[in-house]
C-alpha positions as CSV (number, residue, x, y, z in Angstrom):
1,M,125.1,-55.4,-12.9
2,E,126.6,-57.0,-9.9
3,Q,123.4,-56.6,-7.9
4,F,121.6,-58.9,-10.4
5,L,124.2,-61.7,-10.2
6,P,122.5,-63.5,-7.3
7,L,119.1,-63.3,-9.0
8,L,120.6,-64.6,-12.3
9,K,122.2,-67.5,-10.5
10,Q,118.9,-68.5,-8.9
11,L,117.1,-68.2,-12.2
12,W,119.6,-70.6,-13.8
13,V,119.0,-73.1,-11.1
14,V,115.2,-72.9,-11.6
15,W,115.6,-73.1,-15.4
16,F,117.8,-76.2,-15.2
17,L,115.4,-77.8,-12.7
18,V,112.4,-77.2,-15.0
19,L,114.4,-78.5,-18.0
20,F,115.4,-81.6,-16.1
21,M,111.9,-82.3,-15.0
22,G,110.6,-81.8,-18.5
23,I,113.1,-84.4,-19.9
24,V,112.2,-86.9,-17.2
25,I,108.5,-86.5,-17.9
26,W,109.1,-86.8,-21.6
27,A,111.2,-90.0,-21.1
28,F,108.8,-91.7,-18.8
29,R,105.5,-90.9,-20.5
30,P,103.3,-93.9,-21.2
31,G,103.8,-93.9,-25.0
32,A,107.6,-93.8,-25.0
33,K,108.3,-97.4,-24.0
34,R,107.7,-98.9,-27.4
35,R,109.8,-96.3,-29.2
36,F,112.7,-96.6,-26.8
37,E,112.6,-100.4,-27.0
38,A,112.7,-100.1,-30.8
39,D,115.6,-97.6,-30.7
40,A,117.5,-99.9,-28.3
41,M,117.4,-102.7,-31.0
42,I,119.0,-100.5,-33.7
43,P,122.6,-101.6,-33.0
44,L,121.5,-105.3,-33.2
45,N,119.7,-105.1,-36.5
46,D,121.7,-106.5,-39.5
47,G,120.6,-103.8,-41.8
48,A,118.7,-106.2,-44.1
49,G,115.4,-104.3,-43.7
50,P,113.7,-102.3,-46.5
51,A,115.3,-99.0,-47.3
52,G,113.5,-96.0,-45.9
53,D,111.8,-98.0,-43.2
54,E,110.2,-95.5,-40.9
55,R,108.4,-96.0,-37.6
């Protein structure tokens, strides 16, 4: 099992790099800006909107 330890460490680094790049691509995709701006306004809303208001 100890002979696989260096390989497993390298695979974890590759896995986290792929995961990080996927999150970055998801966050900066063209259609995300409108959603993130709407989500940023949630704390500022007074809650007087209609119940069950979905995007």
